[in-house]
PDB file of N, CA, C and O in Angstrom:
ATOM      1  N   MET A   1       0.856  -1.175   0.000  1.00  0.00           N
ATOM      2  CA  MET A   1       0.000   0.000   0.000  1.00  0.00           C
ATOM      3  C   MET A   1       0.897   1.232   0.000  1.00  0.00           C
ATOM      4  O   MET A   1       1.646   1.462   0.950  1.00  0.00           O
ATOM      5  N   ALA A   2       0.821   2.005  -1.043  1.00  0.00           N
ATOM      6  CA  ALA A   2       1.685   3.164  -1.185  1.00  0.00           C
ATOM      7  C   ALA A   2       1.267   4.289  -0.236  1.00  0.00           C
ATOM      8  O   ALA A   2       2.087   4.785   0.537  1.00  0.00           O
ATOM      9  N   ASN A   3       0.018   4.686  -0.292  1.00  0.00           N
ATOM     10  CA  ASN A   3      -0.422   5.762   0.584  1.00  0.00           C
ATOM     11  C   ASN A   3      -1.946   5.828   0.647  1.00  0.00           C
ATOM     12  O   ASN A   3      -2.655   5.053   0.004  1.00  0.00           O
ATOM     13  N   VAL A   4      -2.418   6.777   1.440  1.00  0.00           N
ATOM     14  CA  VAL A   4      -3.851   6.930   1.655  1.00  0.00           C
ATOM     15  C   VAL A   4      -4.548   7.320   0.348  1.00  0.00           C
ATOM     16  O   VAL A   4      -5.645   6.843   0.060  1.00  0.00           O
ATOM     17  N   ARG A   5      -3.920   8.170  -0.425  1.00  0.00           N
ATOM     18  CA  ARG A   5      -4.518   8.618  -1.694  1.00  0.00           C
ATOM     19  C   ARG A   5      -4.782   7.426  -2.616  1.00  0.00           C
ATOM     20  O   ARG A   5      -5.837   7.341  -3.245  1.00  0.00           O
ATOM     21  N   ASP A   6      -3.820   6.510  -2.692  1.00  0.00           N
ATOM     22  CA  ASP A   6      -4.006   5.326  -3.533  1.00  0.00           C
ATOM     23  C   ASP A   6      -5.124   4.435  -3.018  1.00  0.00           C
ATOM     24  O   ASP A   6      -5.880   3.867  -3.807  1.00  0.00           O
ATOM     25  N   LEU A   7      -5.235   4.309  -1.705  1.00  0.00           N
ATOM     26  CA  LEU A   7      -6.314   3.503  -1.126  1.00  0.00           C
ATOM     27  C   LEU A   7      -7.672   4.115  -1.459  1.00  0.00           C
ATOM     28  O   LEU A   7      -8.613   3.403  -1.810  1.00  0.00           O
ATOM     29  N   LYS A   8      -7.768   5.434  -1.349  1.00  0.00           N
ATOM     30  CA  LYS A   8      -9.023   6.111  -1.692  1.00  0.00           C
ATOM     31  C   LYS A   8      -9.358   5.920  -3.171  1.00  0.00           C
ATOM     32  O   LYS A   8     -10.518   5.714  -3.528  1.00  0.00           O
ATOM     33  N   LYS A   9      -8.343   5.988  -4.023  1.00  0.00           N
ATOM     34  CA  LYS A   9      -8.561   5.767  -5.456  1.00  0.00           C
ATOM     35  C   LYS A   9      -9.038   4.342  -5.712  1.00  0.00           C
ATOM     36  O   LYS A   9      -9.944   4.126  -6.516  1.00  0.00           O
ATOM     37  N   ASP A  10      -8.431   3.364  -5.028  1.00  0.00           N
ATOM     38  CA  ASP A  10      -8.839   1.966  -5.186  1.00  0.00           C
ATOM     39  C   ASP A  10     -10.307   1.780  -4.790  1.00  0.00           C
ATOM     40  O   ASP A  10     -11.069   1.112  -5.489  1.00  0.00           O
ATOM     41  N   ILE A  11     -10.686   2.375  -3.669  1.00  0.00           N
ATOM     42  CA  ILE A  11     -12.068   2.279  -3.205  1.00  0.00           C
ATOM     43  C   ILE A  11     -13.004   2.875  -4.258  1.00  0.00           C
ATOM     44  O   ILE A  11     -14.024   2.282  -4.609  1.00  0.00           O
ATOM     45  N   ASN A  12     -12.640   4.046  -4.748  1.00  0.00           N
ATOM     46  CA  ASN A  12     -13.467   4.731  -5.739  1.00  0.00           C
ATOM     47  C   ASN A  12     -13.584   3.925  -7.032  1.00  0.00           C
ATOM     48  O   ASN A  12     -14.681   3.779  -7.572  1.00  0.00           O
ATOM     49  N   TYR A  13     -12.467   3.404  -7.529  1.00  0.00           N
ATOM     50  CA  TYR A  13     -12.481   2.657  -8.788  1.00  0.00           C
ATOM     51  C   TYR A  13     -13.257   1.342  -8.669  1.00  0.00           C
ATOM     52  O   TYR A  13     -14.071   1.017  -9.533  1.00  0.00           O
ATOM     53  N   VAL A  14     -13.002   0.598  -7.609  1.00  0.00           N
ATOM     54  CA  VAL A  14     -13.657  -0.709  -7.451  1.00  0.00           C
ATOM     55  C   VAL A  14     -15.167  -0.539  -7.341  1.00  0.00           C
ATOM     56  O   VAL A  14     -15.923  -1.193  -8.059  1.00  0.00           O
ATOM     57  N   LEU A  15     -15.599   0.329  -6.454  1.00  0.00           N
ATOM     58  CA  LEU A  15     -17.038   0.485  -6.254  1.00  0.00           C
ATOM     59  C   LEU A  15     -17.689   1.209  -7.430  1.00  0.00           C
ATOM     60  O   LEU A  15     -18.847   0.944  -7.756  1.00  0.00           O
ATOM     61  N   GLY A  16     -16.955   2.116  -8.067  1.00  0.00           N
ATOM     62  CA  GLY A  16     -17.468   2.766  -9.274  1.00  0.00           C
ATOM     63  C   GLY A  16     -17.674   1.768 -10.402  1.00  0.00           C
ATOM     64  O   GLY A  16     -18.665   1.837 -11.128  1.00  0.00           O
ATOM     65  N   ASP A  17     -16.739   0.845 -10.546  1.00  0.00           N
ATOM     66  CA  ASP A  17     -16.869  -0.194 -11.575  1.00  0.00           C
ATOM     67  C   ASP A  17     -18.044  -1.119 -11.289  1.00  0.00           C
ATOM     68  O   ASP A  17     -18.733  -1.558 -12.210  1.00  0.00           O
ATOM     69  N   ILE A  18     -18.272  -1.414 -10.018  1.00  0.00           N
ATOM     70  CA  ILE A  18     -19.405  -2.266  -9.647  1.00  0.00           C
ATOM     71  C   ILE A  18     -20.716  -1.571  -9.986  1.00  0.00           C
ATOM     72  O   ILE A  18     -21.625  -2.191 -10.539  1.00  0.00           O
ATOM     73  N   ILE A  19     -20.818  -0.294  -9.660  1.00  0.00           N
ATOM     74  CA  ILE A  19     -22.034   0.462  -9.977  1.00  0.00           C
ATOM     75  C   ILE A  19     -22.230   0.531 -11.491  1.00  0.00           C
ATOM     76  O   ILE A  19     -23.350   0.393 -11.984  1.00  0.00           O
ATOM     77  N   GLU A  20     -21.149   0.742 -12.218  1.00  0.00           N
ATOM     78  CA  GLU A  20     -21.225   0.782 -13.681  1.00  0.00           C
ATOM     79  C   GLU A  20     -21.699  -0.560 -14.240  1.00  0.00           C
ATOM     80  O   GLU A  20     -22.483  -0.597 -15.188  1.00  0.00           O
ATOM     81  N   ALA A  21     -21.228  -1.649 -13.660  1.00  0.00           N
ATOM     82  CA  ALA A  21     -21.650  -2.978 -14.110  1.00  0.00           C
ATOM     83  C   ALA A  21     -23.152  -3.174 -13.891  1.00  0.00           C
ATOM     84  O   ALA A  21     -23.824  -3.801 -14.710  1.00  0.00           O
ATOM     85  N   VAL A  22     -23.671  -2.644 -12.799  1.00  0.00           N
ATOM     86  CA  VAL A  22     -25.113  -2.744 -12.546  1.00  0.00           C
ATOM     87  C   VAL A  22     -25.879  -1.953 -13.601  1.00  0.00           C
ATOM     88  O   VAL A  22     -26.896  -2.419 -14.115  1.00  0.00           O
ATOM     89  N   TYR A  23     -25.390  -0.760 -13.922  1.00  0.00           N
ATOM     90  CA  TYR A  23     -26.060   0.046 -14.946  1.00  0.00           C
ATOM     91  C   TYR A  23     -26.031  -0.653 -16.303  1.00  0.00           C
ATOM     92  O   TYR A  23     -27.012  -0.607 -17.046  1.00  0.00           O
ATOM     93  N   VAL A  24     -24.922  -1.294 -16.624  1.00  0.00           N
ATOM     94  CA  VAL A  24     -24.831  -2.039 -17.878  1.00  0.00           C
ATOM     95  C   VAL A  24     -25.840  -3.183 -17.877  1.00  0.00           C
ATOM     96  O   VAL A  24     -26.505  -3.428 -18.884  1.00  0.00           O
ATOM     97  N   TRP A  25     -25.957  -3.885 -16.745  1.00  0.00           N
ATOM     98  CA  TRP A  25     -26.933  -4.970 -16.643  1.00  0.00           C
ATOM     99  C   TRP A  25     -28.345  -4.430 -16.841  1.00  0.00           C
ATOM    100  O   TRP A  25     -29.143  -5.020 -17.569  1.00  0.00           O
ATOM    101  N   GLU A  26     -28.653  -3.299 -16.186  1.00  0.00           N
ATOM    102  CA  GLU A  26     -29.990  -2.722 -16.326  1.00  0.00           C
ATOM    103  C   GLU A  26     -30.271  -2.320 -17.773  1.00  0.00           C
ATOM    104  O   GLU A  26     -31.374  -2.527 -18.280  1.00  0.00           O
ATOM    105  N   TYR A  27     -29.275  -1.750 -18.425  1.00  0.00           N
ATOM    106  CA  TYR A  27     -29.433  -1.329 -19.822  1.00  0.00           C
ATOM    107  C   TYR A  27     -29.636  -2.532 -20.735  1.00  0.00           C
ATOM    108  O   TYR A  27     -30.394  -2.465 -21.703  1.00  0.00           O
ATOM    109  N   SER A  28     -28.963  -3.617 -20.426  1.00  0.00           N
ATOM    110  CA  SER A  28     -29.063  -4.829 -21.241  1.00  0.00           C
ATOM    111  C   SER A  28     -30.334  -5.627 -20.957  1.00  0.00           C
ATOM    112  O   SER A  28     -30.746  -6.454 -21.771  1.00  0.00           O
ATOM    113  N   ASN A  29     -30.945  -5.382 -19.820  1.00  0.00           N
ATOM    114  CA  ASN A  29     -32.132  -6.144 -19.403  1.00  0.00           C
ATOM    115  C   ASN A  29     -33.274  -5.192 -19.076  1.00  0.00           C
ATOM    116  O   ASN A  29     -33.785  -5.191 -17.956  1.00  0.00           O
ATOM    117  N   THR A  30     -33.665  -4.401 -20.032  1.00  0.00           N
ATOM    118  CA  THR A  30     -34.700  -3.396 -19.783  1.00  0.00           C
ATOM    119  C   THR A  30     -36.057  -4.001 -19.444  1.00  0.00           C
ATOM    120  O   THR A  30     -36.915  -3.323 -18.879  1.00  0.00           O
ATOM    121  N   ASP A  31     -36.256  -5.261 -19.782  1.00  0.00           N
ATOM    122  CA  ASP A  31     -37.530  -5.917 -19.505  1.00  0.00           C
ATOM    123  C   ASP A  31     -37.629  -6.461 -18.084  1.00  0.00           C
ATOM    124  O   ASP A  31     -38.695  -6.920 -17.674  1.00  0.00           O
ATOM    125  N   LYS A  32     -36.534  -6.419 -17.327  1.00  0.00           N
ATOM    126  CA  LYS A  32     -36.533  -7.010 -15.984  1.00  0.00           C
ATOM    127  C   LYS A  32     -36.682  -5.935 -14.907  1.00  0.00           C
ATOM    128  O   LYS A  32     -36.370  -4.764 -15.125  1.00  0.00           O
ATOM    129  N   ASP A  33     -37.163  -6.360 -13.754  1.00  0.00           N
ATOM    130  CA  ASP A  33     -37.354  -5.465 -12.616  1.00  0.00           C
ATOM    131  C   ASP A  33     -35.993  -5.010 -12.079  1.00  0.00           C
ATOM    132  O   ASP A  33     -35.056  -5.805 -12.000  1.00  0.00           O
ATOM    133  N   THR A  34     -35.890  -3.741 -11.713  1.00  0.00           N
ATOM    134  CA  THR A  34     -34.601  -3.203 -11.286  1.00  0.00           C
ATOM    135  C   THR A  34     -34.499  -3.017  -9.772  1.00  0.00           C
ATOM    136  O   THR A  34     -33.558  -2.380  -9.298  1.00  0.00           O
ATOM    137  N   LYS A  35     -35.442  -3.556  -9.006  1.00  0.00           N
ATOM    138  CA  LYS A  35     -35.378  -3.371  -7.553  1.00  0.00           C
ATOM    139  C   LYS A  35     -34.109  -3.983  -6.960  1.00  0.00           C
ATOM    140  O   LYS A  35     -33.454  -3.363  -6.122  1.00  0.00           O
ATOM    141  N   LYS A  36     -33.763  -5.190  -7.389  1.00  0.00           N
ATOM    142  CA  LYS A  36     -32.570  -5.847  -6.852  1.00  0.00           C
ATOM    143  C   LYS A  36     -31.300  -5.137  -7.303  1.00  0.00           C
ATOM    144  O   LYS A  36     -30.358  -4.997  -6.523  1.00  0.00           O
ATOM    145  N   SER A  37     -31.266  -4.692  -8.547  1.00  0.00           N
ATOM    146  CA  SER A  37     -30.071  -4.010  -9.040  1.00  0.00           C
ATOM    147  C   SER A  37     -29.906  -2.654  -8.358  1.00  0.00           C
ATOM    148  O   SER A  37     -28.783  -2.252  -8.054  1.00  0.00           O
ATOM    149  N   GLU A  38     -30.993  -1.953  -8.118  1.00  0.00           N
ATOM    150  CA  GLU A  38     -30.916  -0.674  -7.408  1.00  0.00           C
ATOM    151  C   GLU A  38     -30.439  -0.888  -5.967  1.00  0.00           C
ATOM    152  O   GLU A  38     -29.722  -0.050  -5.421  1.00  0.00           O
ATOM    153  N   ALA A  39     -30.831  -1.994  -5.360  1.00  0.00           N
ATOM    154  CA  ALA A  39     -30.374  -2.311  -4.008  1.00  0.00           C
ATOM    155  C   ALA A  39     -28.869  -2.546  -3.989  1.00  0.00           C
ATOM    156  O   ALA A  39     -28.199  -2.193  -3.019  1.00  0.00           O
ATOM    157  N   ILE A  40     -28.333  -3.140  -5.054  1.00  0.00           N
ATOM    158  CA  ILE A  40     -26.881  -3.353  -5.144  1.00  0.00           C
ATOM    159  C   ILE A  40     -26.167  -2.014  -5.237  1.00  0.00           C
ATOM    160  O   ILE A  40     -25.127  -1.819  -4.607  1.00  0.00           O
ATOM    161  N   ILE A  41     -26.712  -1.101  -6.009  1.00  0.00           N
ATOM    162  CA  ILE A  41     -26.108   0.237  -6.117  1.00  0.00           C
ATOM    163  C   ILE A  41     -26.123   0.932  -4.760  1.00  0.00           C
ATOM    164  O   ILE A  41     -25.123   1.521  -4.347  1.00  0.00           O
ATOM    165  N   ASP A  42     -27.261   0.863  -4.065  1.00  0.00           N
ATOM    166  CA  ASP A  42     -27.358   1.480  -2.738  1.00  0.00           C
ATOM    167  C   ASP A  42     -26.337   0.871  -1.777  1.00  0.00           C
ATOM    168  O   ASP A  42     -25.706   1.584  -0.996  1.00  0.00           O
ATOM    169  N   GLU A  43     -26.183  -0.441  -1.839  1.00  0.00           N
ATOM    170  CA  GLU A  43     -25.215  -1.116  -0.966  1.00  0.00           C
ATOM    171  C   GLU A  43     -23.787  -0.703  -1.305  1.00  0.00           C
ATOM    172  O   GLU A  43     -22.965  -0.514  -0.408  1.00  0.00           O
ATOM    173  N   ALA A  44     -23.488  -0.561  -2.598  1.00  0.00           N
ATOM    174  CA  ALA A  44     -22.142  -0.128  -3.011  1.00  0.00           C
ATOM    175  C   ALA A  44     -21.849   1.281  -2.494  1.00  0.00           C
ATOM    176  O   ALA A  44     -20.728   1.568  -2.073  1.00  0.00           O
ATOM    177  N   ILE A  45     -22.843   2.149  -2.524  1.00  0.00           N
ATOM    178  CA  ILE A  45     -22.657   3.511  -2.013  1.00  0.00           C
ATOM    179  C   ILE A  45     -22.434   3.495  -0.506  1.00  0.00           C
ATOM    180  O   ILE A  45     -21.601   4.243   0.006  1.00  0.00           O
ATOM    181  N   GLU A  46     -23.170   2.650   0.205  1.00  0.00           N
ATOM    182  CA  GLU A  46     -22.981   2.526   1.649  1.00  0.00           C
ATOM    183  C   GLU A  46     -21.582   2.009   1.975  1.00  0.00           C
ATOM    184  O   GLU A  46     -20.934   2.508   2.895  1.00  0.00           O
ATOM    185  N   VAL A  47     -21.116   1.014   1.226  1.00  0.00           N
ATOM    186  CA  VAL A  47     -19.770   0.472   1.432  1.00  0.00           C
ATOM    187  C   VAL A  47     -18.729   1.564   1.176  1.00  0.00           C
ATOM    188  O   VAL A  47     -17.770   1.704   1.934  1.00  0.00           O
ATOM    189  N   PHE A  48     -18.923   2.330   0.110  1.00  0.00           N
ATOM    190  CA  PHE A  48     -18.008   3.427  -0.211  1.00  0.00           C
ATOM    191  C   PHE A  48     -17.935   4.407   0.959  1.00  0.00           C
ATOM    192  O   PHE A  48     -16.846   4.739   1.428  1.00  0.00           O
ATOM    193  N   ASP A  49     -19.088   4.866   1.426  1.00  0.00           N
ATOM    194  CA  ASP A  49     -19.120   5.833   2.531  1.00  0.00           C
ATOM    195  C   ASP A  49     -18.442   5.279   3.777  1.00  0.00           C
ATOM    196  O   ASP A  49     -17.689   5.983   4.449  1.00  0.00           O
ATOM    197  N   ASP A  50     -18.713   4.009   4.080  1.00  0.00           N
ATOM    198  CA  ASP A  50     -18.145   3.363   5.264  1.00  0.00           C
ATOM    199  C   ASP A  50     -16.617   3.272   5.165  1.00  0.00           C
ATOM    200  O   ASP A  50     -15.908   3.601   6.116  1.00  0.00           O
ATOM    201  N   LEU A  51     -16.117   2.823   4.009  1.00  0.00           N
ATOM    202  CA  LEU A  51     -14.670   2.650   3.855  1.00  0.00           C
ATOM    203  C   LEU A  51     -13.940   3.994   3.844  1.00  0.00           C
ATOM    204  O   LEU A  51     -12.860   4.110   4.423  1.00  0.00           O
ATOM    205  N   ILE A  52     -14.505   4.993   3.203  1.00  0.00           N
ATOM    206  CA  ILE A  52     -13.872   6.316   3.186  1.00  0.00           C
ATOM    207  C   ILE A  52     -13.833   6.896   4.605  1.00  0.00           C
ATOM    208  O   ILE A  52     -12.846   7.523   4.990  1.00  0.00           O
ATOM    209  N   ALA A  53     -14.887   6.691   5.372  1.00  0.00           N
ATOM    210  CA  ALA A  53     -14.901   7.159   6.763  1.00  0.00           C
ATOM    211  C   ALA A  53     -13.798   6.473   7.559  1.00  0.00           C
ATOM    212  O   ALA A  53     -13.140   7.108   8.384  1.00  0.00           O
ATOM    213  N   LYS A  54     -13.593   5.181   7.317  1.00  0.00           N
ATOM    214  CA  LYS A  54     -12.525   4.456   8.015  1.00  0.00           C
ATOM    215  C   LYS A  54     -11.147   4.957   7.596  1.00  0.00           C
ATOM    216  O   LYS A  54     -10.249   5.064   8.430  1.00  0.00           O
ATOM    217  N   VAL A  55     -10.974   5.263   6.325  1.00  0.00           N
ATOM    218  CA  VAL A  55      -9.687   5.786   5.852  1.00  0.00           C
ATOM    219  C   VAL A  55      -9.400   7.133   6.509  1.00  0.00           C
ATOM    220  O   VAL A  55      -8.259   7.414   6.874  1.00  0.00           O
ATOM    221  N   ASN A  56     -10.419   7.957   6.660  1.00  0.00           N
ATOM    222  CA  ASN A  56     -10.241   9.302   7.215  1.00  0.00           C
ATOM    223  C   ASN A  56     -10.166   9.332   8.739  1.00  0.00           C
ATOM    224  O   ASN A  56      -9.955  10.396   9.321  1.00  0.00           O
ATOM    225  N   ASP A  57     -10.334   8.190   9.392  1.00  0.00           N
ATOM    226  CA  ASP A  57     -10.276   8.121  10.852  1.00  0.00           C
ATOM    227  C   ASP A  57      -8.846   8.380  11.317  1.00  0.00           C
ATOM    228  O   ASP A  57      -7.937   7.602  11.025  1.00  0.00           O
ATOM    229  N   LYS A  58      -8.657   9.475  12.038  1.00  0.00           N
ATOM    230  CA  LYS A  58      -7.305   9.872  12.481  1.00  0.00           C
ATOM    231  C   LYS A  58      -6.925   9.295  13.845  1.00  0.00           C
ATOM    232  O   LYS A  58      -5.787   9.463  14.283  1.00  0.00           O
ATOM    233  N   SER A  59      -7.850   8.624  14.519  1.00  0.00           N
ATOM    234  CA  SER A  59      -7.575   8.138  15.872  1.00  0.00           C
ATOM    235  C   SER A  59      -6.983   6.735  15.898  1.00  0.00           C
ATOM    236  O   SER A  59      -6.969   6.094  16.949  1.00  0.00           O
ATOM    237  N   VAL A  60      -6.500   6.253  14.774  1.00  0.00           N
ATOM    238  CA  VAL A  60      -5.967   4.896  14.681  1.00  0.00           C
ATOM    239  C   VAL A  60      -4.510   4.892  15.132  1.00  0.00           C
ATOM    240  O   VAL A  60      -3.739   5.788  14.786  1.00  0.00           O
ATOM    241  N   GLU A  61      -4.143   3.872  15.910  1.00  0.00           N
ATOM    242  CA  GLU A  61      -2.774   3.806  16.399  1.00  0.00           C
ATOM    243  C   GLU A  61      -1.845   3.161  15.390  1.00  0.00           C
ATOM    244  O   GLU A  61      -0.803   3.732  15.068  1.00  0.00           O
ATOM    245  N   ASN A  62      -2.195   1.982  14.879  1.00  0.00           N
ATOM    246  CA  ASN A  62      -1.355   1.286  13.907  1.00  0.00           C
ATOM    247  C   ASN A  62      -1.944   1.512  12.514  1.00  0.00           C
ATOM    248  O   ASN A  62      -2.791   0.745  12.056  1.00  0.00           O
ATOM    249  N   LYS A  63      -1.489   2.564  11.855  1.00  0.00           N
ATOM    250  CA  LYS A  63      -2.069   2.950  10.569  1.00  0.00           C
ATOM    251  C   LYS A  63      -1.864   1.883   9.492  1.00  0.00           C
ATOM    252  O   LYS A  63      -2.759   1.632   8.686  1.00  0.00           O
ATOM    253  N   LYS A  64      -0.704   1.266   9.481  1.00  0.00           N
ATOM    254  CA  LYS A  64      -0.426   0.266   8.441  1.00  0.00           C
ATOM    255  C   LYS A  64      -1.410  -0.895   8.529  1.00  0.00           C
ATOM    256  O   LYS A  64      -1.967  -1.312   7.514  1.00  0.00           O
ATOM    257  N   ALA A  65      -1.627  -1.415   9.724  1.00  0.00           N
ATOM    258  CA  ALA A  65      -2.565  -2.521   9.913  1.00  0.00           C
ATOM    259  C   ALA A  65      -3.994  -2.073   9.619  1.00  0.00           C
ATOM    260  O   ALA A  65      -4.786  -2.828   9.056  1.00  0.00           O
ATOM    261  N   HIS A  66      -4.315  -0.842  10.003  1.00  0.00           N
ATOM    262  CA  HIS A  66      -5.655  -0.299   9.763  1.00  0.00           C
ATOM    263  C   HIS A  66      -5.946  -0.219   8.271  1.00  0.00           C
ATOM    264  O   HIS A  66      -7.010  -0.645   7.822  1.00  0.00           O
ATOM    265  N   PHE A  67      -5.016   0.321   7.507  1.00  0.00           N
ATOM    266  CA  PHE A  67      -5.209   0.465   6.065  1.00  0.00           C
ATOM    267  C   PHE A  67      -5.216  -0.896   5.369  1.00  0.00           C
ATOM    268  O   PHE A  67      -5.923  -1.085   4.379  1.00  0.00           O
ATOM    269  N   LYS A  68      -4.443  -1.831   5.878  1.00  0.00           N
ATOM    270  CA  LYS A  68      -4.442  -3.177   5.302  1.00  0.00           C
ATOM    271  C   LYS A  68      -5.800  -3.830   5.517  1.00  0.00           C
ATOM    272  O   LYS A  68      -6.320  -4.499   4.624  1.00  0.00           O
ATOM    273  N   SER A  69      -6.374  -3.636   6.703  1.00  0.00           N
ATOM    274  CA  SER A  69      -7.692  -4.217   6.976  1.00  0.00           C
ATOM    275  C   SER A  69      -8.768  -3.561   6.109  1.00  0.00           C
ATOM    276  O   SER A  69      -9.712  -4.231   5.689  1.00  0.00           O
ATOM    277  N   ILE A  70      -8.639  -2.266   5.837  1.00  0.00           N
ATOM    278  CA  ILE A  70      -9.589  -1.583   4.954  1.00  0.00           C
ATOM    279  C   ILE A  70      -9.483  -2.154   3.547  1.00  0.00           C
ATOM    280  O   ILE A  70     -10.496  -2.383   2.887  1.00  0.00           O
ATOM    281  N   ASN A  71      -8.261  -2.383   3.090  1.00  0.00           N
ATOM    282  CA  ASN A  71      -8.044  -2.945   1.757  1.00  0.00           C
ATOM    283  C   ASN A  71      -8.661  -4.340   1.660  1.00  0.00           C
ATOM    284  O   ASN A  71      -9.276  -4.672   0.646  1.00  0.00           O
ATOM    285  N   GLN A  72      -8.504  -5.155   2.697  1.00  0.00           N
ATOM    286  CA  GLN A  72      -9.099  -6.494   2.708  1.00  0.00           C
ATOM    287  C   GLN A  72     -10.618  -6.417   2.745  1.00  0.00           C
ATOM    288  O   GLN A  72     -11.298  -7.215   2.100  1.00  0.00           O
ATOM    289  N   GLU A  73     -11.151  -5.461   3.495  1.00  0.00           N
ATOM    290  CA  GLU A  73     -12.603  -5.288   3.564  1.00  0.00           C
ATOM    291  C   GLU A  73     -13.154  -4.868   2.206  1.00  0.00           C
ATOM    292  O   GLU A  73     -14.223  -5.323   1.800  1.00  0.00           O
ATOM    293  N   LEU A  74     -12.425  -3.997   1.500  1.00  0.00           N
ATOM    294  CA  LEU A  74     -12.823  -3.584   0.151  1.00  0.00           C
ATOM    295  C   LEU A  74     -12.890  -4.797  -0.772  1.00  0.00           C
ATOM    296  O   LEU A  74     -13.842  -4.954  -1.536  1.00  0.00           O
ATOM    297  N   GLU A  75     -11.882  -5.642  -0.694  1.00  0.00           N
ATOM    298  CA  GLU A  75     -11.852  -6.834  -1.545  1.00  0.00           C
ATOM    299  C   GLU A  75     -13.014  -7.773  -1.222  1.00  0.00           C
ATOM    300  O   GLU A  75     -13.679  -8.275  -2.128  1.00  0.00           O
ATOM    301  N   THR A  76     -13.254  -8.007   0.051  1.00  0.00           N
ATOM    302  CA  THR A  76     -14.324  -8.911   0.479  1.00  0.00           C
ATOM    303  C   THR A  76     -15.698  -8.392   0.064  1.00  0.00           C
ATOM    304  O   THR A  76     -16.493  -9.121  -0.530  1.00  0.00           O
ATOM    305  N   LYS A  77     -15.967  -7.133   0.379  1.00  0.00           N
ATOM    306  CA  LYS A  77     -17.278  -6.567   0.065  1.00  0.00           C
ATOM    307  C   LYS A  77     -17.448  -6.376  -1.434  1.00  0.00           C
ATOM    308  O   LYS A  77     -18.555  -6.522  -1.952  1.00  0.00           O
ATOM    309  N   GLY A  78     -16.373  -6.054  -2.135  1.00  0.00           N
ATOM    310  CA  GLY A  78     -16.437  -5.923  -3.588  1.00  0.00           C
ATOM    311  C   GLY A  78     -16.798  -7.235  -4.249  1.00  0.00           C
ATOM    312  O   GLY A  78     -17.624  -7.270  -5.161  1.00  0.00           O
ATOM    313  N   ARG A  79     -16.186  -8.312  -3.797  1.00  0.00           N
ATOM    314  CA  ARG A  79     -16.503  -9.641  -4.354  1.00  0.00           C
ATOM    315  C   ARG A  79     -17.947 -10.033  -4.066  1.00  0.00           C
ATOM    316  O   ARG A  79     -18.613 -10.632  -4.911  1.00  0.00           O
ATOM    317  N   ALA A  80     -18.425  -9.700  -2.884  1.00  0.00           N
ATOM    318  CA  ALA A  80     -19.805 -10.011  -2.521  1.00  0.00           C
ATOM    319  C   ALA A  80     -20.788  -9.263  -3.433  1.00  0.00           C
ATOM    320  O   ALA A  80     -21.795  -9.823  -3.865  1.00  0.00           O
ATOM    321  N   LEU A  81     -20.486  -8.010  -3.716  1.00  0.00           N
ATOM    322  CA  LEU A  81     -21.348  -7.231  -4.607  1.00  0.00           C
ATOM    323  C   LEU A  81     -21.306  -7.784  -6.038  1.00  0.00           C
ATOM    324  O   LEU A  81     -22.332  -7.824  -6.717  1.00  0.00           O
ATOM    325  N   ILE A  82     -20.143  -8.201  -6.487  1.00  0.00           N
ATOM    326  CA  ILE A  82     -20.014  -8.781  -7.820  1.00  0.00           C
ATOM    327  C   ILE A  82     -20.824 -10.078  -7.919  1.00  0.00           C
ATOM    328  O   ILE A  82     -21.461 -10.343  -8.938  1.00  0.00           O
ATOM    329  N   GLU A  83     -20.793 -10.883  -6.852  1.00  0.00           N
ATOM    330  CA  GLU A  83     -21.600 -12.102  -6.831  1.00  0.00           C
ATOM    331  C   GLU A  83     -23.089 -11.781  -6.957  1.00  0.00           C
ATOM    332  O   GLU A  83     -23.824 -12.486  -7.648  1.00  0.00           O
ATOM    333  N   LYS A  84     -23.529 -10.713  -6.286  1.00  0.00           N
ATOM    334  CA  LYS A  84     -24.929 -10.320  -6.377  1.00  0.00           C
ATOM    335  C   LYS A  84     -25.292  -9.896  -7.805  1.00  0.00           C
ATOM    336  O   LYS A  84     -26.384 -10.188  -8.291  1.00  0.00           O
ATOM    337  N   ILE A  85     -24.358  -9.203  -8.467  1.00  0.00           N
ATOM    338  CA  ILE A  85     -24.598  -8.803  -9.859  1.00  0.00           C
ATOM    339  C   ILE A  85     -24.710 -10.036 -10.733  1.00  0.00           C
ATOM    340  O   ILE A  85     -25.585 -10.114 -11.595  1.00  0.00           O
ATOM    341  N   ASN A  86     -23.829 -10.997 -10.515  1.00  0.00           N
ATOM    342  CA  ASN A  86     -23.845 -12.228 -11.325  1.00  0.00           C
ATOM    343  C   ASN A  86     -25.133 -13.022 -11.150  1.00  0.00           C
ATOM    344  O   ASN A  86     -25.540 -13.746 -12.058  1.00  0.00           O
ATOM    345  N   LYS A  87     -25.779 -12.895  -9.989  1.00  0.00           N
ATOM    346  CA  LYS A  87     -26.999 -13.644  -9.719  1.00  0.00           C
ATOM    347  C   LYS A  87     -28.254 -12.923 -10.203  1.00  0.00           C
ATOM    348  O   LYS A  87     -29.354 -13.464 -10.089  1.00  0.00           O
ATOM    349  N   LEU A  88     -28.109 -11.712 -10.742  1.00  0.00           N
ATOM    350  CA  LEU A  88     -29.288 -10.948 -11.162  1.00  0.00           C
ATOM    351  C   LEU A  88     -30.066 -11.650 -12.268  1.00  0.00           C
ATOM    352  O   LEU A  88     -31.296 -11.680 -12.234  1.00  0.00           O
ATOM    353  N   GLY A  89     -29.370 -12.209 -13.241  1.00  0.00           N
ATOM    354  CA  GLY A  89     -29.933 -12.919 -14.371  1.00  0.00           C
ATOM    355  C   GLY A  89     -31.385 -12.969 -14.420  1.00  0.00           C
ATOM    356  O   GLY A  89     -31.951 -13.551 -15.345  1.00  0.00           O
TER     357      GLY A  89
END
């Protein structure tokens, strides 16, 4: 992990790509209900807000471990959201 700026960029890119994938699915499946896909977008936004708040938390003692755990949480939650997109079919 190079720095906080890179972590913020990673969070933004990963969750932005997930939201974009949902929009692509909605565009490709105009005949299907979008309640589940909209819920995925809402969840991605909540994850984004949560992770950015954790990155900006200045009261952390071991910053390296804190940022590593945020990076792992991003990966875990990102994969979970991708699985939800794959199940939309």
